[in-house]
C-alpha positions as a Markdown table, in Angstrom:
| # | Residue | x | y | z |
|---|---|---|---|---|
| 1 | Met | -8.9 | 41.9 | 0.3 |
| 2 | Asn | -5.3 | 43.0 | -0.2 |
| 3 | Gly | -3.7 | 39.7 | 0.5 |
| 4 | Lys | -1.1 | 41.1 | 2.9 |
| 5 | Gly | -0.7 | 39.2 | 6.1 |
| 6 | Ser | 0.1 | 40.6 | 9.5 |
| 7 | Ser | 3.3 | 39.6 | 11.2 |
| 8 | Lys | 1.4 | 37.6 | 13.7 |
| 9 | Ser | -0.5 | 35.5 | 11.2 |
| 10 | Ala | 2.6 | 35.2 | 9.1 |
| 11 | Glu | 4.6 | 33.6 | 11.9 |
| 12 | Asn | 4.4 | 29.9 | 11.3 |
| 13 | Leu | 5.3 | 27.5 | 14.2 |
| 14 | Ser | 6.0 | 24.7 | 11.8 |
| 15 | Asp | 8.9 | 26.6 | 10.2 |
| 16 | Ser | 11.1 | 25.7 | 13.2 |
| 17 | Arg | 9.6 | 22.4 | 14.3 |
| 18 | Gln | 10.5 | 18.9 | 13.4 |
| 19 | Asn | 13.9 | 17.8 | 12.2 |
| 20 | Arg | 15.3 | 15.7 | 9.4 |
| 21 | Leu | 16.4 | 12.8 | 11.6 |
| 22 | Gly | 13.1 | 12.6 | 13.4 |
| 23 | Ser | 11.2 | 12.8 | 10.2 |
| 24 | Ala | 13.3 | 10.1 | 8.6 |
| 25 | Ile | 12.8 | 7.8 | 11.6 |
| 26 | Leu | 9.0 | 8.3 | 11.4 |
| 27 | Arg | 9.0 | 7.7 | 7.7 |
| 28 | Gly | 11.0 | 4.5 | 8.1 |
| 29 | Ile | 8.6 | 3.2 | 10.8 |
| 30 | Leu | 5.6 | 4.1 | 8.6 |
| 31 | Ala | 7.1 | 2.3 | 5.6 |
| 32 | Val | 8.0 | -0.9 | 7.5 |
| 33 | Phe | 5.3 | -1.2 | 10.2 |
| 34 | Gly | 2.5 | 1.0 | 8.9 |
| 35 | Pro | 0.6 | 4.1 | 10.1 |
| 36 | Ala | -0.6 | 2.6 | 13.4 |
| 37 | Ala | 3.0 | 2.0 | 14.6 |
| 38 | Ala | 4.1 | 5.5 | 13.5 |
| 39 | Cys | 1.2 | 7.1 | 15.2 |
| 40 | Phe | 1.9 | 5.2 | 18.4 |
| 41 | Leu | 5.5 | 6.7 | 18.4 |
| 42 | Val | 4.0 | 10.2 | 17.8 |
| 43 | Lys | 2.3 | 10.0 | 21.2 |
| 44 | Phe | 5.7 | 10.1 | 22.9 |
| 45 | Ile | 7.1 | 12.8 | 20.6 |
| 46 | Ala | 4.0 | 14.9 | 21.2 |
| 47 | Leu | 4.5 | 14.5 | 25.0 |
| 48 | Thr | 8.0 | 15.9 | 24.7 |
| 49 | Tyr | 6.7 | 18.9 | 22.8 |
| 50 | Ala | 3.9 | 19.4 | 25.3 |
| 51 | Leu | 6.3 | 19.5 | 28.2 |
| 52 | Thr | 9.1 | 21.5 | 26.6 |
| 53 | Asp | 7.8 | 23.7 | 23.8 |
| 54 | Lys | 6.2 | 26.6 | 25.8 |
| 55 | Gln | 5.7 | 28.7 | 22.7 |
| 56 | Ala | 3.7 | 26.0 | 20.9 |
| 57 | Ala | 1.7 | 25.2 | 24.0 |
| 58 | Glu | 0.8 | 28.8 | 24.6 |
| 59 | Arg | -0.3 | 29.2 | 21.0 |
| 60 | Ala | -2.7 | 26.2 | 21.5 |
| 61 | Leu | -4.3 | 27.6 | 24.7 |
| 62 | Pro | -6.8 | 30.1 | 23.2 |
| 63 | Tyr | -8.6 | 27.3 | 21.3 |
| 64 | Leu | -8.3 | 24.7 | 24.0 |
| 65 | Lys | -9.6 | 27.1 | 26.7 |
| 66 | His | -12.6 | 27.9 | 24.5 |
| 67 | Arg | -13.2 | 24.2 | 23.6 |
| 68 | Phe | -12.7 | 23.0 | 27.2 |
| 69 | Pro | -13.6 | 26.0 | 29.4 |
| 70 | Asp | -13.5 | 24.0 | 32.6 |
| 71 | Ala | -10.0 | 22.6 | 32.1 |
| 72 | Arg | -7.3 | 23.8 | 34.5 |
| 73 | Gly | -3.7 | 22.8 | 35.4 |
| 74 | Leu | -2.9 | 19.2 | 34.5 |
| 75 | Ser | -6.2 | 18.7 | 32.7 |
| 76 | Leu | -5.4 | 21.6 | 30.4 |
| 77 | Lys | -1.8 | 20.2 | 29.8 |
| 78 | Arg | -3.3 | 16.8 | 28.9 |
| 79 | His | -5.5 | 18.6 | 26.3 |
| 80 | Val | -2.3 | 20.2 | 24.9 |
| 81 | Trp | -0.7 | 16.8 | 24.7 |
| 82 | Arg | -3.7 | 15.2 | 22.9 |
| 83 | Leu | -3.8 | 18.1 | 20.5 |
| 84 | Phe | -0.1 | 17.8 | 19.6 |
| 85 | Thr | -0.6 | 14.0 | 19.3 |
| 86 | Ala | -3.5 | 14.5 | 16.9 |
| 87 | Gln | -1.4 | 17.0 | 14.8 |
| 88 | Gly | 1.4 | 14.5 | 14.5 |
| 89 | Glu | -1.0 | 11.7 | 13.6 |
| 90 | Ala | -2.6 | 13.8 | 11.0 |
| 91 | Leu | 0.8 | 14.4 | 9.2 |
| 92 | Ile | 1.5 | 10.6 | 9.4 |
| 93 | Met | -1.9 | 9.9 | 7.8 |
| 94 | Ala | -1.2 | 12.4 | 5.0 |
| 95 | Leu | 2.1 | 10.5 | 4.4 |
| 96 | Ala | 0.3 | 7.2 | 4.6 |
| 97 | Leu | -2.1 | 8.3 | 1.9 |
| 98 | Ala | 0.7 | 9.4 | -0.4 |
| 99 | Asn | 2.4 | 6.0 | 0.2 |
| 100 | Gly | -0.8 | 4.1 | -0.6 |
| 101 | Gln | -1.1 | 2.9 | 3.0 |
| 102 | Ala | -4.5 | 4.6 | 3.6 |
| 103 | Lys | -7.7 | 5.0 | 1.7 |
| 104 | Val | -10.3 | 7.8 | 1.5 |
| 105 | Arg | -14.0 | 7.7 | 1.7 |
| 106 | Glu | -16.7 | 10.4 | 1.8 |
| 107 | Ser | -19.1 | 10.2 | 4.7 |
| 108 | Asn | -21.7 | 12.4 | 3.0 |
| 109 | Pro | -21.2 | 12.4 | -0.8 |
| 110 | Glu | -24.7 | 13.6 | -1.3 |
| 111 | Ala | -23.8 | 17.0 | 0.1 |
| 112 | Phe | -21.2 | 17.5 | -2.7 |
| 113 | Ala | -23.2 | 15.8 | -5.5 |
| 114 | Pro | -25.1 | 18.9 | -6.7 |
| 115 | Val | -21.9 | 20.5 | -7.9 |
| 116 | Arg | -19.4 | 17.7 | -8.3 |
| 117 | Asp | -20.0 | 17.1 | -12.0 |
| 118 | Thr | -21.6 | 20.4 | -12.9 |
| 119 | Pro | -19.4 | 22.4 | -15.3 |
| 120 | Gly | -17.7 | 25.5 | -13.9 |
| 121 | Gly | -15.3 | 26.5 | -11.2 |
| 122 | Leu | -15.4 | 25.6 | -7.5 |
| 123 | Val | -13.9 | 27.0 | -4.3 |
| 124 | Phe | -13.0 | 24.4 | -1.7 |
| 125 | Leu | -13.0 | 25.9 | 1.8 |
| 126 | Cys | -10.3 | 24.1 | 3.8 |
| 127 | Ser | -9.3 | 24.4 | 7.4 |
| 128 | His | -6.3 | 23.5 | 9.6 |
| 129 | Phe | -8.2 | 20.5 | 10.7 |
| 130 | Gly | -7.4 | 16.8 | 10.7 |
| 131 | Ala | -5.1 | 15.6 | 7.9 |
| 132 | Trp | -5.4 | 19.0 | 6.2 |
| 133 | Gln | -2.1 | 18.6 | 4.3 |
| 134 | Ala | -3.8 | 16.0 | 2.2 |
| 135 | Ala | -7.2 | 17.6 | 1.9 |
| 136 | Met | -7.0 | 19.0 | -1.6 |
| 137 | His | -5.5 | 15.8 | -2.9 |
| 138 | Cys | -8.3 | 13.7 | -1.5 |
| 139 | Val | -11.4 | 15.5 | -2.7 |
| 140 | Asn | -12.6 | 14.4 | -6.1 |
| 141 | Ala | -13.1 | 17.6 | -8.1 |
| 142 | Gly | -13.9 | 15.7 | -11.3 |
| 143 | Asp | -11.8 | 16.7 | -14.4 |
| 144 | Arg | -11.1 | 20.2 | -13.1 |
| 145 | Lys | -7.6 | 21.6 | -12.8 |
| 146 | Ala | -6.9 | 22.3 | -9.2 |
| 147 | Ala | -4.8 | 24.6 | -7.1 |
| 148 | Phe | -4.3 | 25.5 | -3.5 |
| 149 | Val | -3.6 | 29.1 | -2.3 |
| 150 | Ala | -1.0 | 28.8 | 0.4 |
| 151 | Lys | 2.3 | 29.9 | 1.8 |
| 152 | Pro | 5.0 | 27.5 | 0.7 |
| 153 | Asp | 6.5 | 25.7 | 3.7 |
| 154 | Arg | 10.0 | 26.6 | 4.7 |
| 155 | Asn | 10.2 | 23.3 | 6.7 |
| 156 | Ala | 10.4 | 20.5 | 4.1 |
| 157 | Asp | 9.6 | 17.9 | 6.8 |
| 158 | Ile | 6.1 | 19.5 | 7.3 |
| 159 | Asp | 5.5 | 20.4 | 3.6 |
| 160 | Lys | 1.8 | 20.6 | 2.9 |
| 161 | Ser | 2.4 | 19.4 | -0.6 |
| 162 | Arg | 4.0 | 16.2 | 0.6 |
| 163 | Ala | 0.7 | 14.3 | 0.4 |
| 164 | Phe | 0.2 | 15.0 | -3.3 |
| 165 | Asn | 3.6 | 15.7 | -4.9 |
| 166 | Gly | 4.2 | 13.3 | -7.8 |
| 167 | Arg | 0.7 | 12.0 | -7.8 |
| 168 | Glu | -0.2 | 12.0 | -11.6 |
| 169 | Thr | -3.8 | 10.9 | -10.8 |
| 170 | Ala | -4.6 | 14.2 | -9.1 |
| 171 | Pro | -2.3 | 17.0 | -10.3 |
| 172 | Leu | -2.4 | 20.0 | -8.0 |
| 173 | Asn | -0.6 | 23.3 | -8.1 |
| 174 | Ile | 0.3 | 25.7 | -5.3 |
| 175 | Ile | -0.6 | 29.3 | -5.8 |
| 176 | Asp | 1.9 | 31.3 | -3.7 |
| 177 | Ile | 0.2 | 34.0 | -1.5 |
| 178 | Ala | 3.2 | 36.2 | -2.3 |
| 179 | Gly | 1.7 | 36.6 | -5.8 |
| 180 | Ala | -0.5 | 39.4 | -7.1 |
| 181 | Phe | -3.2 | 40.3 | -4.5 |
| 182 | Gly | -2.2 | 37.4 | -2.3 |
| 183 | Gly | -2.5 | 34.9 | -5.1 |
| 184 | Leu | -6.2 | 35.7 | -5.6 |
| 185 | Leu | -5.7 | 37.0 | -9.1 |
| 186 | Glu | -4.2 | 33.7 | -10.3 |
| 187 | Ala | -6.9 | 31.9 | -8.4 |
| 188 | Phe | -9.6 | 33.9 | -10.1 |
| 189 | Glu | -8.2 | 33.1 | -13.5 |
| 190 | Leu | -8.3 | 29.4 | -12.7 |
| 191 | Leu | -11.9 | 29.7 | -11.5 |
| 192 | Glu | -12.9 | 31.5 | -14.7 |
| 193 | Ser | -11.5 | 28.6 | -16.7 |
| 194 | Gly | -13.6 | 26.1 | -14.8 |
| 195 | Gly | -10.9 | 25.0 | -12.3 |
| 196 | Ala | -11.0 | 24.3 | -8.6 |
| 197 | Val | -9.3 | 26.5 | -6.0 |
| 198 | Gly | -8.7 | 25.6 | -2.3 |
| 199 | Leu | -8.3 | 28.3 | 0.3 |
| 200 | Met | -8.0 | 28.2 | 4.1 |
| 201 | Gly | -11.0 | 29.6 | 6.0 |
| 202 | Asp | -9.7 | 29.6 | 9.5 |
| 203 | Arg | -6.5 | 31.7 | 9.4 |
| 204 | Cys | -6.2 | 35.2 | 8.0 |
| 205 | Leu | -3.7 | 35.7 | 5.3 |
| 206 | Glu | -5.0 | 39.2 | 4.7 |
| 207 | Asn | -5.3 | 42.3 | 6.9 |
| 208 | Asp | -9.1 | 42.2 | 6.5 |
| 209 | Ser | -11.0 | 39.9 | 8.8 |
| 210 | Val | -14.7 | 39.4 | 9.4 |
| 211 | Pro | -16.1 | 39.0 | 12.9 |
| 212 | Ala | -18.2 | 35.9 | 13.7 |
| 213 | Lys | -19.4 | 34.2 | 16.9 |
| 214 | Phe | -17.2 | 31.1 | 17.6 |
| 215 | Phe | -17.5 | 29.2 | 20.9 |
| 216 | Gly | -19.7 | 32.0 | 22.3 |
| 217 | Glu | -17.3 | 34.9 | 21.7 |
| 218 | Thr | -16.4 | 37.1 | 18.7 |
| 219 | Ala | -13.6 | 35.7 | 16.6 |
| 220 | His | -12.1 | 36.8 | 13.3 |
| 221 | Phe | -11.9 | 34.8 | 10.1 |
| 222 | Pro | -10.9 | 35.7 | 6.5 |
| 223 | Ala | -13.6 | 36.2 | 3.9 |
| 224 | Ala | -11.2 | 35.7 | 0.9 |
| 225 | Ala | -12.8 | 32.4 | -0.2 |
| 226 | Phe | -16.3 | 34.0 | -0.3 |
| 227 | Phe | -15.0 | 37.2 | -2.0 |
| 228 | Leu | -13.3 | 35.2 | -4.7 |
| 229 | Ala | -16.3 | 32.9 | -5.2 |
| 230 | Ala | -18.7 | 35.8 | -5.5 |
| 231 | Lys | -16.4 | 37.5 | -8.0 |
| 232 | Ala | -16.2 | 34.4 | -10.2 |
| 233 | Gly | -19.8 | 33.4 | -9.6 |
| 234 | Val | -19.0 | 29.9 | -8.3 |
| 235 | Pro | -20.0 | 27.9 | -5.2 |
| 236 | Val | -18.0 | 27.4 | -2.1 |
| 237 | Val | -17.7 | 23.8 | -0.8 |
| 238 | Pro | -16.5 | 23.5 | 2.9 |
| 239 | Phe | -15.0 | 20.1 | 3.8 |
| 240 | Phe | -12.9 | 18.4 | 6.5 |
| 241 | Leu | -10.6 | 15.4 | 6.4 |
| 242 | Thr | -10.3 | 13.3 | 9.5 |
| 243 | Arg | -9.1 | 9.8 | 10.5 |
| 244 | Gly | -11.6 | 7.0 | 10.2 |
| 245 | Arg | -12.1 | 4.1 | 12.6 |
| 246 | Thr | -8.6 | 2.7 | 11.8 |
| 247 | Tyr | -5.2 | 4.1 | 10.8 |
| 248 | Arg | -5.8 | 3.0 | 7.3 |
| 249 | Glu | -8.7 | 5.3 | 6.5 |
| 250 | Leu | -9.3 | 9.0 | 6.1 |
| 251 | Val | -12.9 | 10.4 | 5.9 |
| 252 | Ile | -14.1 | 13.5 | 4.1 |
| 253 | Glu | -17.1 | 15.3 | 5.5 |
| 254 | Phe | -18.6 | 18.0 | 3.4 |
| 255 | Gly | -20.4 | 21.1 | 4.8 |
| 256 | Ala | -23.3 | 22.8 | 3.2 |
| 257 | Ile | -22.6 | 24.4 | -0.2 |
| 258 | Val | -22.5 | 28.2 | -0.1 |
| 259 | Arg | -23.3 | 30.4 | -3.1 |
| 260 | Pro | -22.0 | 33.8 | -1.9 |
| 261 | Glu | -23.3 | 37.1 | -3.2 |
| 262 | Arg | -21.8 | 40.5 | -2.4 |
| 263 | Arg | -24.5 | 42.1 | -0.4 |
| 264 | Ser | -22.7 | 45.4 | 0.2 |
| 265 | Arg | -19.4 | 47.1 | 0.0 |
| 266 | Gly | -16.8 | 46.7 | 2.7 |
| 267 | Lys | -15.3 | 43.8 | 4.6 |
| 268 | Asp | -18.6 | 42.8 | 6.2 |
| 269 | Ala | -20.3 | 42.0 | 2.9 |
| 270 | Phe | -19.8 | 38.3 | 3.5 |
| 271 | Gln | -20.4 | 38.2 | 7.2 |
| 272 | Ala | -23.3 | 35.8 | 7.0 |
| 273 | Asp | -21.1 | 33.4 | 5.0 |
| 274 | Val | -18.2 | 33.7 | 7.4 |
| 275 | Gln | -20.6 | 33.0 | 10.3 |
| 276 | Ala | -22.0 | 29.9 | 8.6 |
| 277 | Tyr | -18.4 | 28.7 | 8.2 |
| 278 | Ala | -17.6 | 29.5 | 11.9 |
| 279 | Asp | -20.7 | 27.5 | 12.9 |
| 280 | Thr | -19.5 | 24.5 | 10.8 |
| 281 | Leu | -16.0 | 24.7 | 12.2 |
| 282 | Glu | -17.4 | 24.8 | 15.8 |
| 283 | Arg | -19.6 | 21.8 | 15.1 |
| 284 | Met | -16.6 | 19.8 | 13.7 |
| 285 | Ala | -14.5 | 20.9 | 16.7 |
| 286 | Met | -17.1 | 19.6 | 19.1 |
| 287 | Lys | -17.2 | 16.3 | 17.2 |
| 288 | His | -13.4 | 16.1 | 16.8 |
| 289 | Pro | -11.9 | 18.3 | 19.5 |
| 290 | Tyr | -8.2 | 17.5 | 18.9 |
| 291 | Asp | -8.4 | 17.8 | 15.1 |
| 292 | Cys | -8.8 | 21.6 | 15.2 |
| 293 | Phe | -5.3 | 23.1 | 14.8 |
| 294 | Leu | -6.0 | 26.7 | 15.6 |
| 295 | Phe | -2.6 | 28.0 | 16.7 |
| 296 | Glu | -3.7 | 31.6 | 16.2 |
| 297 | Asn | -5.8 | 33.5 | 18.7 |
| 298 | Val | -8.8 | 34.2 | 16.4 |
| 299 | Trp | -10.5 | 35.8 | 19.4 |
| 300 | Glu | -7.9 | 38.5 | 19.8 |
| 301 | Asp | -9.1 | 42.1 | 19.4 |
| 302 | Arg | -8.1 | 43.4 | 16.0 |
| 303 | Ser | -9.6 | 46.8 | 16.1 |
């Protein structure tokens, strides 16, 4: 777990997308007319990207072709449009939450109850899924200090910290993956002190990846969250944040709590844990197909 990312995984599409004028217009519509109106406008913006941004569309295809294996031609392009629309809506919902225009509820709080108020550290396993920019702000980690291990955004208009910056009720720090061992050393120290750490489970930020079956084929996911949790002796809590029935609600769904143990040496020590996460991610993608923002080909051969 050396924390060094490959050039492919380090390439971030959001670094060159969006612009200040467009972002300002959307924020203005959100402030005046609310999230439903802003999300309606996003549909047309997303259509433009789906028709003109070939690089982004191509990056979306590996996931969409696995999720919709029978889709071809115009049908596949329609899926690209709906995926881009959902991505834009997710960012709007994260902003709406920060503005006090949306509320959060937990769909299955009983799944998190066994560890929510138990003393000690926690690892929250996040995904590029739904309104993920707001995920670590939304989850109630009790009185724990919290941090999110991530790559700081070069594009301020798509800043993942936008949803919680300045929120005194839920202070959250960013641990830069450029730090020692990809930020894992700082994260480990926080867990040791009883804090909560959020990591992404669906995109490799380290060279090492663990194979797991995902939509019927071998895919590759990072094991950093499980490695860190096993080292600190803390549980892993997977969770997802999606839009509710209206544009005024975000819903948290928790996965099964995992208590990882290092069963062997080598990168496959946590294969069972990674597979359990892949199964959960697949189940959520079946339930919310356009909320899964996998713009990396996790099925690509990495041997």
